[in-house]
N, C-alpha and C positions, 0 to 999 in steps of 0.2 A: 487358575481360572482363565477361560478364553476371553477374547475381546468381545466388545459389544456387538460387533458385526457377526462374529461367529455364533454368539448366543442367540441373537435375534434371527439369524439365518436358520437356525434349528427350529425356532418357533414357526417360521414360514414353511419349512419342509414338512412339519407335522400338522399344518392347517387342514381341518376336515373339508370335505367337498362343499363348495359354494360359500365357504366361511372365511376366505382369505381377507376380504375387506374388513371383517371384524377383528381379525388378528392384527392387521396393519394399524387399525384404529387404536388397539390396545398398546401396540409397540410405540406409537407416537405419544400416547398419553404417559407412558412409563419413561420415555427417554428424551422428550422434547427439550427439557432443561439442560440435559447433559450434552446432547449433540443434535442440534436442529437439522443437520445435513445427513443424519443416519439413513433415512429412507432412500436417498439417492445412492448411498453406498451399497444398498441391498439389491440393486438391479440384477446382478448375477443370480441371486437366490430366487428372485421373482421369476426370472426367465426359466431357471431349472424347474421350479414348481409348475409353471404353466405348461411347459413342454411335457413333463412327466405325467401330469394330470390330464393331458389331452383336453385342455381348457377349450370351451366353445365360446364364440362371440358372434354377434350380428354385425354385418358390415353396414355402413351408413346407407339408408334407403332400401335395405334388403329385408326380406321376411324370414329367410332361413338362416340358421347358424352355420358357421364354418369352424374348422378345428385348428388348434395350435399344436404343433409337434416339432421335434427336431428333424423330421423327415421332409416336411414341406416348408422349411425355412430357406430363404434365399441367402447365399453366402455373403459374409461381410456386410450385413445390413440388418435393420430391424423389420424387414419385410418378410411376409409369408405369402404362400399362394394357395389357391383353392382350385383343384382341377375341374370340378363339376361346373363352376361358374366362369372358368377361364379368367380369374381375377387374381391380382396380387394386392397386398395392402400392408400398411404399417400397423404395428401392434405395440401399445405401451404396456409393458409388463407390470408396472407399479399401479396402474389404474384399470388394467384389463379392458382397455378401450381400443377399438380399431378405427383407422382413419385412412384417408388418401387412397381409396381403391382405384385401380386402373386395369385395363385389359392386359392379360398376360397368358401366354401358352408356354408351358414348360417343355423344353426340348429333351426328348427321351426316345430311345430305341424301342421302348415298350408301349408306345402311345396307343396302338390298336388293342392290345390286351388290356390295358388300363381302362379304356372305354368300355370294353366288354364286361369287365369286372364291375365297373360302376353301374352298368345297366341292371345286372342281376342283384347287386348289393342294394340298390335303391328299393327294390321290391321287398327284399328281406328286412331292410331297416324299417320301412313303413309298417310292416306286419308285426315286428317284434319289439320295437323301441317305442315307448309311450310318447304320443304327440304332445302331451301336456308338460313334458319335462324339457330341460335344456339339452337337446341332443344334436349330434352331428357325426358325419362320417367323412373319411377322406381316403382316396386311393391315389397313390403317387409313387414315383420311382424313388429309391433310396439315393442319397447323395452320390454314391459311386456308380449309380445306374445299373447295378448288377441284379438287384431284387426289386420287388414291388411291395410297398407297405399298404396294408389294408387295416384301417384304424376306425374304431367306433367308440363313441363316448356318450353316455347319458347320465345326467345329473338331475335329481329331483330334490327340491328343498321346500320345507314347510315350516318356517319359523314359528308360526302360531301353534304348531303341534310339536315344536322343539325337536325336529328331526331333519336330517339330510342324508342323502345316499347317492352313490355313484357306481356305475358299471363301466369298465374300460376293457375293450378288446384290442389287442395289438398283434397283428399277424404279419409275417414276412413270407412272400411267395418267391420261390427260387425257380425261374424259368429254365435253368440249365438241367435240373433233375425233376421238375414238376412236383415239388413238395412244398408244403406249407408248415410253418412252425410259429410259435409265439407265446403269448401269455394273456391271461384274463385276470383282472383285479376287481374286487368288490369292496367298497367302503361304506359303512353306515355309522352315523353319529346320532345318538339320542341324548338330550341334555336337559330334560325337565327334572328339576330337583336332584340333579346328579350329573354324571358324565360317563356314558357307556359307549364304547366304540367297538365295532366289528370290522376286522380287516382280514380278508382272505384272498388267496391267489392260486392260480394253477398254471404251471408251465406246460406247454404243448411241444413235445419233440416232433421232429420232421415226420410228416405223414404224407402219403400219396394224395394228390389233389387233382390230377388230370391236367390238361393243357388249355382248357377254354374257360371263359369267365363264369359260365353257369356251374360247371363242376367245382371250380374253386370255391365259389360262394356256398354251394351245397355242403362241402366239407367243413367250412367255417361254421355254418349254421348247425351242423350236427355236433361239432365240438362244443359250441355255446350251449346247446340244449342239454348235452350230457352233463356239463359242469353245473348248470342251473339246477338240474335234478339232484346232483350230488350235494349242493349247498342246501337245498330244501330238506333233504333227508337228514343232513347233519343237524340243522336247526331244530327240526322236530325231535330228533334224538336227544339233543341237549335240553330241550324243554322238559322231556320226560325223565331225565337222569340228573345231569349236573345242576341245572337251574332249580329243579324241584327240590334237590337236597339242600339248596341254600335257603329255601323259604321256610320260615317258622310256621308251624301249623296253628294259626290263629283264626278266630271267628271272622267270617266275611261281614264287614260293616259297610262296604261300598263308599268308604270315606278315606281321604288321604290322612296319613299320619303326619302331624306337624313335628318333624324331627327336631327342629330347633328348640321345641318346648318339651322334648321327651323326658328330660330329667325331672320336670315338674308333674309328670303324669302319675296319677294313681292308676296304673296301667289297666288293671282288670275292670275297675269301675268306669273309667273313661271309654274303653272300648265297648262297654255295654250301654253307654249313654247315661250312666247313673251319676249322681252328684258325688263329689268327694266327701268322705266321712272325716 
C-alpha cells in the first residue's frame, strides 16, 4: 500500500473541475487525526493539479481572471506572470489564492508576435468562451524561449444543479517552421444521486498556421470548432445507442426513483401510484 501522501495525491489528481476545495476538505476530515501536517506535504500535488488544469484566478483588485500553467511560471519561485496585464503574482496552490501582484514584463525574443496573437485571441475568446464561466487565456513564451504557448481555459460550475465542466486548449506555436500543435481536453462531472464523469481529449499534430497573429488564431479557432462538432456528434450518437440500451423501458412518471428504498417497492404498483396490496 502506498503512503498517505501518495494516496491523497492521487485524490487531488482526480479532482473534477472546480471541486478541488471539496476534495481537500474531505482529505482533511479523513486524515487530520493521523497527520495534521499532511496538507502541507501535498504542495507538489496541488501545484501539478493547478498547472495541468490551467486553473484560473482573479488577482487582488482585478476584474478579469488570469491563468496558471507551467509555461507562465517564474523560475525558482511561487510567482507566475500574466502577459496581458504585464503583472506577476504569487499563487498559493493549497488555497488557490493569488496575492502580491506587481508590474512585470517578461523578456522574450517573441514579444511582438505574442502581442499580435493576444490581440486576435482576445476577440476569439470573447466570442466563443462564456462570459458567465470562470475563463482565462494566456499567450507566453515557453521557458526555453523557442516556442509560444497559447492557452485557454473555461470552467463552469453549478453546485445547485450538481454539475461542473471544463474546456482546456493548450497549443504551442513554433516560429521556426510556422506550425501549431497541441491538445484539447474536456471534463464534465455530474453528481446528483450518483457520480458520472465525461473525460475526452484530442491531440493536434503540427499543422501550418502562418506567421502572423491573426492566421495563428484562425487556425486554432478552426481546430477548436472541428473538435467541438466531433464531441457533439459523439454525444448524440451515444444517447441514441449506448445510453439508450442501458435504459429500461419503463412508464414515464416524471418522478425520481428513491433508489435507497427500492427493495421495499412493490415496483409495478408504486410506479403507477397505486397503494401496495
